[in-house]
Phi, psi and omega in degrees: 000311182292328177297320179295320179287326177294318175301316174301313184297316181298312183301320178297323181290325183296307188293327176295316186292324180294320183291327178288323170305313180300307184300319177294321173298321180292317179295319184296335182294340181258349178241131179247128173202153179224152185237124178247116187263002178280150186300320183259008178056050177299337185260006184250131173274156180284163181305310183294331177288320182291325179295320177299312183287322180293338182255019176291134183261351182213182179285133167246129182246123180245119179261110182255130185263055183223041175250108179193129186286344179269006187293141171301167188298318180300320180287325170309316182292317177296320182297309180303317182296317176298318177293317177300322180295317179298320177292328171294321173306311186294335177306321188261326182264350181063219184286358175287352175242118177235143179222162180215133169266123185241135177268105182297342180253017186281341181289132180278338177278117185305315183296308186295323181290319181294318178296317176298315177293323174304312184295328176295316181298322178288333177287344179114008177276125180273131176281155174231138185265128179238151175255118180231164184286143179269003174091356183242016187085004185249182175239141179231148173281135174228141181250133179232164180237080181289076182204182183219152174236128179251126184248127171223118187052246185254015186240153188231144168226136174257126180233144176270118184277332177266114179284146176259128188218094178300131176090356184257150178291162181298317181300320180283331174294320173292320179291326174297317178301309180298321181296329184264008185301311185296319179299308182300313181293313182289331179293311186299315178299316179303315183285334180288322194267001177295122179294325185229128175300142161282146182258138178235144185228130166278121183280141180232167177110359184222036178078017179299167178302147181274178188292336179284323182283346171240023185300322182296309183286330177297317181293325176288325179290327180293348177295328189237341185226154163283120184243127177232165165249127182236134174257113183301304182047040172075006181283122181297326185263010187297336188248005191297332189263013191240141181276330184207145176238151174238125184254102194244105172052059174290150180234005178226171188293134164279124177286161183302323182296311178296314177301325181291325183289320175298316177304309179291338173290322175289317182297336183261020171099006181287153187246146183226134172255108175264130177235091195241129171265113183270357170237143182265093184213130179208166187279342178295326173302330183268355177284345182239001176210154171291341184214162176202169187248117176280127183236165179298134174271100182277112181246354175066043179238352184306313185293323181295308177295325180298317184291340182270346170114026180215155175219125176263112189279142188280072173210175184234137177272134167257131181224131182285341167270099189218167175281179186242151178234156180285140175232139177272113178260004182291148176288145180309131178096351181248164180306142179301141176225109185259136177233155181285143179220138175303138178237103195300342179277006180242067182305144167256121184263139179246134178279153183259015170058030180266322187248148174307327179295326187248007186290128175060044175261149177283176180304143184242122182270135174230155184237113177055059189266148183245166180274140180250133173242147170261148185224160179078166181234062180269110183282000172266002182241121176270130181239127177222128172289138182256319188228148179229165164280178188276191180288336183248080176220167173200176177224150181241143183275150176268154000282151184215143180279126176250119183234143173298341185298335185293345177292338181274351179264144180271111182301140182271113178307326188296336179269351180262069193239025170244078186288150169057052177281126184289135177237355176212144185218142172252129172243132179212141179142210182253115188267156177262134182289137181291348181260007178301128177069016179241359185252157169288150178311321177304315180285314184300326184261000185295133175286334177285322183285318177060052180291133182245136175263343171226146190272161162291165178306123184221171177220151173212145173246127177243124181240139185263042179204115175279347181275356187294334183259356192273126178261154177285132180241138182246129181252128178230107191067234172263007180255144180247136182238091177297138175257160178303142178300126179111349177287132184284138183298325189257330186236101185300334181277357178256128183223124182257098186285348187290326190298311186294313190293322178302313182292321176300307182305312179311306183293317176303317181295311182299329185261001186280116181262335188259359182071021186290341181288351177293347177297327181292350180287338186302139183225117175261122189286143181266107175259097183259151179289143169282104187299320179291329180288322184295316177292319181294325188244023185299314182290325174302310187286328175302311181293318179305317185277347173259320184278313186299310176304319180291317173303317181296320176295314180296315184296317176301314179303309183295322180295318176297319182294321181294314183294320181291323178297317183295322186290306189272348177297336182276347185280000000 
């Protein structure tokens, strides 16, 4: 009788558990939730990304070129993380996100493989050379394309999944790449699905960089924005159709009409990227002479920038962390032989990963850059410095004599005692017009002119170097051949990847309405093993990981057998 009751009781418990499981599954089909137990929420998407994915109206197809069985461990991790991120995208987008992993070296026919890789290069995917085991105890060279192409309807966007960071370890580069996956993928999708481009204008008419000198960044911006070149010429409505304007290295005076139109563009919520040289100095002057004199570059913009809360000082920064220029070391009468030599007036800037605009950037090259100060106490304007010089820097006031002879001098660290001099600043908020109380009542009250004394919420970034956006241009006959932004003018094997990414981040931030660039603030900690500890304690941990699980299973088994015998021996 007792055995029959026990049997019925056990069957009741079994069917009860099955019923509860079925009921929970039925209820969960109507409730969607996910749990991320990681400290930095590495598997959770931002609210702006989720909203983007849930509102997709058509298919987004992503081709990832990181599928290869011979990839090193770090690249396998990047490939796996990309797949996991895309799977997470599919959770919210459903079938509207499709992806495929492709091996660029998978074709057995050499000619077909080379043609395919050439097509990827022409689309904008940059190859990376790796050294991998050949399976026979040797090493072989392998070319991979760590990037992706995102297709939406008839539009494509190319993204580099592997970030380039000079001076960083491979582990940090890969971790930085994994960290930015959500931003890179979601940003590309967001720009592709825009029905109407936001419009950007390069300002002309004051000696700004021409279309060839900004050709590379213009090409990249045109993938996501409408880009024009605009000459204001005193026309009140010349900037009405633009979300942001770029003022890149002007060298002549702005008249008051053009200043007024830029001012009112800002007052109506327009955004500006200023790249201003406060000092007139360039290397071209040193091509024909060993020295030149750097003078103040009068642009008639000081009062306007001062009113907005920033001042570009008429000085030049010297930095021991700097780029190089070619120096002829050949003996007189022999063929020229150029070698790279540090040039203190070309600081190399490293981001501090504080702001989304500058997070995880490579080295940024600057030419004859000045110190930036913030001025005033306008509580309606928030100010953040974005870029600084290194710990070993100083500045010299103009006018100053610049001589190539300083290349032969060893800089004394004691004199480079002005660390972290600011060279770029972000201002955002409500700005005051520089023309307040400066106009006649007829103009100020005119309904046609619509003068505003205070701006709608707006943003501006001021950089004290106009060459930061400038790409090298080679002229052959009547043709111009722009090089990628960041390519060194004199040494083709040197590339500064931070310039282009920094400018793109600046524009994206200025044109960002949804706050999606905050995704770049996410930081994933790199938890690496202690190699020396691993080597010293290898045997101990191997025994722990093999013996303890077996011992635990045996103890658990013996305990179950003992309890069952004790329980049923009385029946």
